[in-house]
C-alpha positions as a printed NumPy array, in Angstrom:
array([[131.225, 135.892, 174.035],
       [132.675, 139.091, 172.719],
       [132.582, 142.454, 174.418],
       [129.187, 144.164, 174.208],
       [127.186, 140.992, 173.593],
       [123.699, 140.179, 174.784],
       [122.377, 137.041, 176.454],
       [118.631, 136.398, 176.519],
       [117.653, 133.702, 179.002],
       [114.304, 131.965, 178.523],
       [112.426, 131.659, 181.787],
       [108.731, 131.398, 182.509],
       [106.229, 133.126, 184.736],
       [106.074, 129.724, 186.443],
       [109.34 , 130.784, 188.101],
       [107.462, 133.181, 190.365],
       [103.701, 132.57 , 190.313],
       [103.693, 129.066, 191.821],
       [101.661, 126.424, 190.035],
       [100.416, 123.307, 191.815],
       [101.959, 120.18 , 190.35 ],
       [104.754, 122.08 , 188.591],
       [107.131, 122.692, 191.492],
       [110.263, 121.343, 189.8  ],
       [109.531, 123.231, 186.588],
       [108.878, 126.443, 188.526],
       [112.056, 126.006, 190.556],
       [114.131, 125.496, 187.416],
       [112.71 , 128.686, 185.916],
       [113.392, 130.569, 189.156],
       [116.998, 129.392, 188.806],
       [117.118, 130.957, 185.329],
       [116.085, 134.285, 186.863],
       [118.813, 133.957, 189.478],
       [121.483, 133.114, 186.893],
       [120.459, 136.11 , 184.837],
       [120.787, 138.484, 187.783],
       [124.111, 136.978, 188.867],
       [125.559, 137.005, 185.355],
       [124.41 , 140.615, 184.953],
       [126.867, 141.522, 187.724],
       [129.595, 139.132, 186.633],
       [129.6  , 140.087, 182.941],
       [128.979, 143.818, 183.206],
       [132.728, 144.53 , 183.048],
       [132.734, 143.106, 179.525],
       [129.692, 145.147, 178.555],
       [127.649, 141.962, 178.185],
       [123.955, 142.396, 178.942],
       [121.91 , 139.547, 180.423],
       [118.114, 139.582, 180.503],
       [115.351, 137.048, 181.047],
       [112.299, 136.6  , 178.88 ],
       [109.481, 134.929, 180.835],
       [106.511, 133.832, 178.756],
       [103.155, 132.807, 180.079],
       [100.891, 130.414, 178.168],
       [101.835, 130.574, 174.483],
       [ 99.771, 128.921, 171.741],
       [102.404, 126.486, 170.498],
       [102.031, 122.869, 169.307],
       [102.264, 121.888, 172.987],
       [ 98.672, 123.171, 173.309],
       [ 97.348, 121.213, 170.315],
       [ 96.276, 118.284, 172.499],
       [ 94.994, 120.375, 175.408],
       [ 91.267, 120.122, 176.035],
       [ 88.982, 123.078, 175.415],
       [ 88.282, 123.143, 179.159],
       [ 91.968, 123.568, 180.026],
       [ 92.372, 126.191, 177.303],
       [ 89.349, 128.133, 178.627],
       [ 90.586, 127.893, 182.223],
       [ 94.007, 129.271, 181.273],
       [ 92.566, 131.979, 179.07 ],
       [ 90.32 , 133.134, 181.921],
       [ 93.453, 133.82 , 184.001],
       [ 94.938, 136.123, 181.346],
       [ 93.744, 139.75 , 181.459],
       [ 94.159, 140.104, 177.68 ],
       [ 91.838, 137.099, 177.275],
       [ 93.971, 134.943, 174.972],
       [ 97.07 , 132.799, 174.768],
       [100.21 , 134.465, 173.477],
       [101.589, 133.901, 170.002],
       [105.07 , 132.513, 169.341],
       [105.771, 135.576, 167.186],
       [105.178, 137.828, 170.203],
       [107.8  , 135.966, 172.22 ],
       [110.222, 136.03 , 169.278],
       [109.779, 139.802, 168.88 ],
       [110.558, 140.368, 172.563],
       [113.648, 138.13 , 172.357],
       [114.82 , 139.998, 169.262],
       [114.365, 143.318, 171.079],
       [116.362, 142.169, 174.118],
       [119.152, 140.843, 171.88 ],
       [119.304, 144.002, 169.778],
       [121.026, 147.339, 170.267],
       [117.564, 148.84 , 170.789],
       [117.789, 147.523, 174.355],
       [121.383, 148.633, 174.929],
       [120.595, 150.121, 178.354],
       [118.632, 147.139, 179.63 ],
       [120.354, 144.465, 181.695],
       [119.286, 142.322, 184.623],
       [115.665, 142.727, 183.594],
       [112.884, 140.201, 183.296],
       [110.333, 140.817, 180.574],
       [107.068, 138.94 , 181.037],
       [105.229, 138.062, 177.852],
       [102.059, 136.812, 179.493],
       [ 99.108, 139.05 , 178.664],
       [ 99.155, 140.298, 182.251],
       [ 98.666, 136.856, 183.817],
       [101.447, 137.274, 186.381],
       [100.089, 140.637, 187.52 ],
       [ 96.747, 139.379, 188.735]])
């Protein structure tokens, strides 16, 4: 990667909220957070920024086969009262990759409607 680049890691709020039955998934996403923080230090001399984007439940095709009960249960845990949209995650990733975030590195941006804050 050239000097001044930007790396956007894709994590998940599962990396820090703890979800029964998803221990391996959560651990792998926690590892993404750790890599991001480590690489922030290691790559700073090259002016390369490293940030993590951690979505919560996003209304993607993965949710097409989810029951209404599961969808309602998840939605009830989200302060904004809805699943996220893929476009919202894409906009955040674009921001972190752009020069608009030139003074942001080592950060984790949660796109989760407030779910991880409750």
